[in-house]
VOMI-750621 format. One record per residue (C-alpha): residue number from 1; residue in one letter; x, y, z. Coordinates in nm, 2 decimals, decimal comma. Layout:
<recs>
NUM/a/X/Y/Z;
...
</recs>
This chain:
<recs>
1/m/0,00/-2,21/-3,95;
2/r/-0,02/-2,01/-4,27;
3/p/0,21/-1,70/-4,30;
4/s/-0,08/-1,46/-4,30;
5/i/-0,23/-1,61/-3,98;
6/l/0,12/-1,61/-3,82;
7/k/0,17/-1,24/-3,91;
8/t/-0,18/-1,16/-3,76;
9/a/-0,09/-1,35/-3,44;
10/i/0,24/-1,16/-3,41;
11/l/0,07/-0,83/-3,46;
12/v/-0,20/-0,90/-3,20;
13/g/0,08/-1,01/-2,96;
14/a/0,27/-0,69/-3,02;
15/v/-0,04/-0,48/-2,97;
16/c/-0,11/-0,66/-2,63;
17/v/0,25/-0,60/-2,51;
18/s/0,23/-0,24/-2,62;
19/a/-0,10/-0,19/-2,43;
20/f/0,03/-0,35/-2,12;
21/a/0,34/-0,13/-2,13;
22/e/0,13/0,18/-2,17;
23/d/-0,10/0,08/-1,88;
24/c/0,20/0,01/-1,67;
25/g/0,37/0,34/-1,76;
26/k/0,05/0,53/-1,66;
27/l/0,10/0,41/-1,30;
28/a/0,40/0,65/-1,27;
29/r/0,14/0,93/-1,27;
30/m/-0,07/0,79/-0,99;
31/t/-0,14/1,01/-0,69;
32/l/-0,15/0,84/-0,35;
33/d/-0,12/0,99/-0,01;
34/h/0,25/1,04/0,10;
35/t/0,37/0,83/-0,19;
36/t/0,61/0,89/-0,48;
37/i/0,62/0,65/-0,77;
38/d/0,98/0,60/-0,86;
39/l/0,95/0,35/-1,14;
40/a/0,67/0,19/-1,35;
41/e/0,78/-0,02/-1,64;
42/l/0,70/-0,34/-1,81;
43/t/0,95/-0,62/-1,77;
44/a/0,94/-0,86/-2,06;
45/a/0,91/-1,24/-2,00;
46/g/1,24/-1,39/-1,91;
47/q/1,42/-1,05/-1,89;
48/y/1,42/-0,98/-1,52;
49/t/1,77/-0,98/-1,37;
50/p/1,78/-1,05/-0,99;
51/p/1,99/-0,83/-0,76;
52/v/2,36/-0,93/-0,71;
53/r/2,34/-0,88/-0,34;
54/g/2,35/-1,21/-0,14;
55/s/2,34/-1,57/-0,25;
56/g/1,97/-1,64/-0,27;
57/n/1,81/-1,90/-0,50;
58/r/1,85/-1,73/-0,84;
59/e/1,69/-2,03/-1,02;
60/v/1,35/-1,91/-0,92;
61/f/1,39/-1,60/-1,14;
62/k/1,45/-1,80/-1,46;
63/d/1,17/-1,76/-1,72;
64/l/0,95/-1,53/-1,52;
65/p/0,64/-1,42/-1,71;
66/s/0,61/-1,06/-1,82;
67/f/0,51/-0,82/-1,54;
68/c/0,46/-0,45/-1,46;
69/r/0,72/-0,35/-1,20;
70/v/0,64/-0,05/-0,98;
71/k/0,88/0,10/-0,72;
72/a/0,77/0,36/-0,48;
73/t/0,87/0,56/-0,17;
74/l/0,63/0,61/0,11;
75/k/0,65/0,88/0,38;
76/p/0,37/0,83/0,63;
77/s/0,57/1,05/0,88;
78/s/0,81/1,33/0,83;
79/d/1,10/1,10/0,91;
80/s/0,98/0,80/0,71;
81/d/1,15/0,66/0,40;
82/i/0,98/0,33/0,31;
83/k/1,07/0,17/-0,02;
84/i/0,83/-0,08/-0,18;
85/e/0,82/-0,29/-0,49;
86/v/0,50/-0,41/-0,66;
87/w/0,49/-0,68/-0,93;
88/l/0,18/-0,71/-1,14;
89/p/0,14/-1,00/-1,39;
90/a/0,09/-0,89/-1,75;
91/s/-0,13/-1,19/-1,81;
92/n/-0,30/-1,48/-1,62;
93/w/-0,36/-1,28/-1,30;
94/n/-0,54/-1,50/-1,06;
95/g/-0,73/-1,20/-0,92;
96/n/-0,56/-1,20/-0,59;
97/f/-0,28/-1,02/-0,40;
98/q/0,00/-1,16/-0,19;
99/g/0,22/-0,95/0,04;
100/v/0,57/-1,07/0,13;
101/s/0,88/-0,94/0,30;
102/g/1,24/-1,01/0,38;
103/g/1,36/-1,14/0,71;
104/g/1,56/-1,05/1,01;
105/p/1,62/-0,67/1,03;
106/n/1,50/-0,65/0,67;
107/g/1,65/-0,33/0,54;
108/a/1,65/-0,42/0,17;
109/l/1,40/-0,49/-0,09;
110/e/1,64/-0,76/-0,21;
111/g/1,55/-0,96/0,11;
112/a/1,23/-1,08/-0,05;
113/l/1,39/-1,09/-0,40;
114/e/1,68/-1,32/-0,28;
115/t/1,44/-1,57/-0,12;
116/g/1,23/-1,57/-0,43;
117/s/0,91/-1,47/-0,25;
118/l/0,81/-1,21/-0,51;
119/a/0,90/-1,44/-0,79;
120/e/0,71/-1,74/-0,66;
121/a/0,40/-1,52/-0,59;
122/l/0,42/-1,38/-0,94;
123/r/0,47/-1,72/-1,10;
124/n/0,16/-1,84/-0,92;
125/g/-0,04/-1,56/-1,08;
126/f/-0,06/-1,31/-0,78;
127/a/-0,01/-0,94/-0,78;
128/t/0,26/-0,91/-0,52;
129/a/0,46/-0,66/-0,32;
130/t/0,74/-0,62/-0,07;
131/t/0,91/-0,35/0,14;
132/d/1,25/-0,27/0,30;
133/t/1,04/-0,17/0,61;
134/g/1,18/0,18/0,61;
135/h/1,55/0,16/0,64;
136/r/1,86/0,04/0,46;
137/g/2,11/-0,22/0,60;
138/a/2,10/-0,50/0,86;
139/s/2,20/-0,28/1,16;
140/f/1,95/-0,14/1,40;
141/a/2,16/0,17/1,44;
142/y/1,92/0,37/1,22;
143/a/1,67/0,36/1,51;
144/i/1,88/0,58/1,73;
145/d/1,70/0,92/1,75;
146/h/1,45/0,80/1,48;
147/p/1,15/0,67/1,66;
148/e/0,93/0,70/1,35;
149/q/1,16/0,48/1,15;
150/l/1,15/0,22/1,43;
151/t/0,77/0,24/1,41;
152/d/0,79/0,18/1,04;
153/y/1,01/-0,12/1,09;
154/g/0,79/-0,25/1,38;
155/y/0,46/-0,26/1,18;
156/r/0,37/0,05/0,99;
157/a/0,58/-0,01/0,67;
158/v/0,40/-0,34/0,60;
159/h/0,06/-0,19/0,65;
160/e/0,15/0,11/0,42;
161/m/0,30/-0,12/0,16;
162/t/-0,02/-0,33/0,16;
163/d/-0,25/-0,03/0,13;
164/k/-0,05/0,13/-0,15;
165/a/0,02/-0,20/-0,34;
166/k/-0,35/-0,29/-0,35;
167/a/-0,43/0,06/-0,48;
168/v/-0,17/0,01/-0,75;
169/t/-0,31/-0,33/-0,83;
170/r/-0,66/-0,18/-0,86;
171/a/-0,54/0,09/-1,09;
172/f/-0,36/-0,15/-1,32;
173/f/-0,63/-0,42/-1,35;
174/g/-0,94/-0,19/-1,31;
175/h/-1,07/-0,36/-1,00;
176/a/-0,94/-0,45/-0,65;
177/p/-0,80/-0,80/-0,57;
178/k/-1,07/-1,05/-0,48;
179/y/-0,86/-1,19/-0,19;
180/s/-0,54/-1,07/-0,03;
181/y/-0,29/-1,30/0,15;
182/w/0,02/-1,25/0,36;
183/n/0,28/-1,53/0,33;
184/q/0,62/-1,51/0,50;
185/c/0,83/-1,66/0,78;
186/a/1,05/-1,54/1,07;
187/s/1,04/-1,16/1,08;
188/g/0,78/-1,19/0,81;
189/g/0,58/-1,42/1,03;
190/r/0,59/-1,16/1,30;
191/y/0,45/-0,90/1,05;
192/g/0,17/-1,14/0,97;
193/l/0,07/-1,16/1,33;
194/s/0,10/-0,78/1,37;
195/e/-0,12/-0,73/1,06;
196/a/-0,38/-0,96/1,20;
197/q/-0,38/-0,78/1,53;
198/r/-0,35/-0,42/1,41;
199/y/-0,50/-0,42/1,06;
200/p/-0,73/-0,72/1,03;
201/s/-0,89/-0,59/0,71;
202/d/-0,56/-0,58/0,52;
203/y/-0,55/-0,96/0,45;
204/d/-0,81/-1,23/0,41;
205/g/-0,56/-1,50/0,49;
206/i/-0,23/-1,50/0,67;
207/v/0,05/-1,76/0,66;
208/a/0,28/-1,65/0,95;
209/s/0,55/-1,92/0,95;
210/a/0,80/-1,94/1,23;
211/p/0,71/-1,59/1,36;
212/a/0,99/-1,40/1,53;
213/s/0,77/-1,32/1,83;
214/y/0,74/-1,22/2,13;
215/w/0,98/-0,96/1,99;
216/t/1,13/-0,79/2,29;
217/h/1,15/-1,12/2,49;
218/l/1,30/-1,30/2,19;
219/q/1,58/-1,04/2,15;
220/t/1,64/-1,04/2,53;
221/w/1,68/-1,42/2,51;
222/s/1,91/-1,39/2,22;
223/l/2,14/-1,17/2,42;
224/y/2,11/-1,41/2,71;
225/v/2,24/-1,70/2,49;
226/h/2,52/-1,47/2,35;
227/k/2,63/-1,39/2,70;
228/a/2,62/-1,76/2,81;
229/t/2,85/-1,86/2,52;
230/h/3,07/-1,56/2,48;
231/d/3,13/-1,39/2,82;
232/n/3,41/-1,63/2,87;
233/p/3,59/-1,80/2,58;
234/v/3,60/-2,13/2,76;
235/s/3,22/-2,15/2,75;
236/d/3,21/-2,15/2,37;
237/i/3,08/-2,48/2,24;
238/p/3,26/-2,57/1,91;
239/t/3,02/-2,64/1,63;
240/r/3,18/-2,99/1,58;
241/k/3,03/-3,08/1,92;
242/y/2,67/-3,00/1,83;
243/p/2,62/-3,35/1,67;
244/l/2,76/-3,49/2,00;
245/l/2,49/-3,31/2,19;
246/h/2,22/-3,42/1,95;
247/k/2,32/-3,78/1,97;
248/a/2,32/-3,77/2,35;
249/a/1,97/-3,60/2,35;
250/i/1,83/-3,87/2,12;
251/e/1,97/-4,15/2,32;
252/a/1,82/-4,00/2,64;
253/c/1,47/-3,94/2,51;
254/d/1,41/-4,15/2,19;
255/a/1,23/-4,43/2,37;
256/l/0,99/-4,21/2,57;
257/d/0,71/-4,28/2,32;
258/g/0,78/-4,65/2,34;
259/l/0,94/-4,66/1,99;
260/k/1,31/-4,63/1,94;
261/d/1,33/-4,47/1,60;
262/g/1,59/-4,20/1,62;
263/l/1,33/-3,93/1,70;
264/i/1,21/-3,74/2,00;
265/s/0,83/-3,74/1,96;
266/d/0,76/-3,47/2,22;
267/p/1,08/-3,28/2,31;
268/r/0,89/-3,10/2,59;
269/k/0,89/-3,42/2,79;
270/c/1,27/-3,47/2,74;
271/k/1,47/-3,40/3,05;
272/f/1,81/-3,43/2,88;
273/d/2,10/-3,30/3,09;
274/p/2,42/-3,22/2,88;
275/g/2,61/-3,30/3,20;
276/v/2,62/-3,67/3,08;
277/l/2,89/-3,55/2,83;
278/l/3,11/-3,39/3,10;
279/c/3,48/-3,47/3,03;
280/h/3,66/-3,67/3,30;
281/g/4,01/-3,55/3,24;
282/d/4,13/-3,36/2,94;
283/e/3,89/-3,22/2,68;
284/n/3,84/-3,44/2,37;
285/a/3,60/-3,47/2,08;
286/a/3,37/-3,70/2,27;
287/c/3,30/-3,48/2,57;
288/l/3,22/-3,12/2,70;
289/t/3,41/-2,92/2,95;
290/a/3,23/-2,80/3,26;
291/p/3,19/-2,45/3,12;
292/q/3,06/-2,59/2,79;
293/v/2,81/-2,81/2,98;
294/e/2,69/-2,50/3,17;
295/a/2,65/-2,30/2,85;
296/a/2,45/-2,59/2,69;
297/r/2,22/-2,60/3,00;
298/k/2,15/-2,23/2,95;
299/i/2,07/-2,27/2,58;
300/y/1,82/-2,54/2,67;
301/s/1,68/-2,34/2,96;
302/p/1,41/-2,07/2,94;
303/l/1,50/-1,71/3,02;
304/l/1,35/-1,61/3,36;
305/n/1,27/-1,26/3,48;
306/p/1,54/-1,21/3,75;
307/r/1,29/-1,05/3,99;
308/t/0,97/-1,24/3,94;
309/k/1,12/-1,56/3,81;
310/a/0,84/-1,57/3,55;
311/e/0,94/-1,73/3,21;
312/m/1,02/-1,46/2,95;
313/f/1,11/-1,69/2,66;
314/p/1,16/-2,06/2,62;
315/g/1,50/-2,22/2,56;
316/l/1,58/-2,45/2,26;
317/l/1,44/-2,80/2,28;
318/p/1,65/-3,12/2,30;
319/g/1,68/-3,26/1,95;
320/s/1,73/-2,92/1,79;
321/e/2,11/-2,93/1,81;
322/l/2,18/-2,99/1,44;
323/g/1,97/-2,67/1,37;
324/w/2,23/-2,48/1,57;
325/l/2,46/-2,52/1,28;
326/a/2,25/-2,29/1,06;
327/k/2,36/-1,94/0,95;
328/p/2,40/-1,68/1,24;
329/s/2,07/-1,68/1,42;
330/i/1,90/-1,76/1,75;
331/f/1,94/-2,12/1,64;
332/a/2,31/-2,08/1,60;
333/p/2,44/-1,94/1,93;
334/r/2,79/-2,05/1,84;
335/q/2,80/-1,81/1,55;
336/a/2,65/-1,50/1,72;
337/v/2,90/-1,22/1,68;
338/p/2,93/-0,85/1,79;
339/l/2,80/-0,61/1,53;
340/a/2,92/-0,25/1,55;
341/g/3,04/-0,31/1,90;
342/r/2,70/-0,44/2,02;
343/p/2,66/-0,82/2,08;
344/w/2,35/-0,94/1,90;
345/i/2,20/-1,24/1,73;
346/t/1,98/-1,22/1,42;
347/f/1,67/-1,44/1,41;
348/i/1,66/-1,58/1,06;
</recs>
């Protein structure tokens, strides 16, 4: 390339960047119902620094394309304080919008940042947005005497984020997204189901992976598992014995489909009883004590309504035992711990 042509290309590139920066900055002056724009600035390619909080996959943030970053506070009620973040690609927009969120109790914009959900959506050409769902921190203590904030967490924050983020997208690009998608798992999966039920026009397509639903029954079951494994210390099943349970479950049900391949094809048909691992004598690494056997039976069993005996929530299936070694979650009853004096188990 000749020097004169190179200078022209650099000049054109600088003009484009300047124009995008100006268009992005204008978003700070947008007027939306019960919305305050806190930040609207262009982030240069490769210059985004992910939050320090947590230990998410930071590799996904390397070499991000340039984007317009918008942060806003939404107050749909007098007691609401919903934070959202919108990322708009400065080039190569695919014409669509993708909503994402953090998981569990949420409570931080960094939830979706750490998992890379925003970054992946941006990298794939989407205008994208996330929310802290209206509170800060992983504790549910904020909900005491704040029913509006609980409503925000339950469903309203995601709807409000979606509505305002699409308005910001329309203002930046000059037209609305052609299609809008929701894509998230666990608590985010629950939001996807809620959006489909309450606000079906928000999204054209919804990926609701591993949805944390039926919410109240799920949380009640979590407490049930916590009680089964923590009411009495002798009921606690050491994590080193989870592989023991898994091996026994596989041995009991592997051949049900006629093929012995180390897999349980349909765990619902598996009638595995952890009692086969009962210690006959002193406890050792190859057996479970009677209290541990009983705790395992409860983990596998559904939670029943004590009055009607109707099933409220299913138990964990045989073959899932190695998943119990995950970070604190309903899949890791061993690691459920009291938080602020209240026993609970998170769900992601």
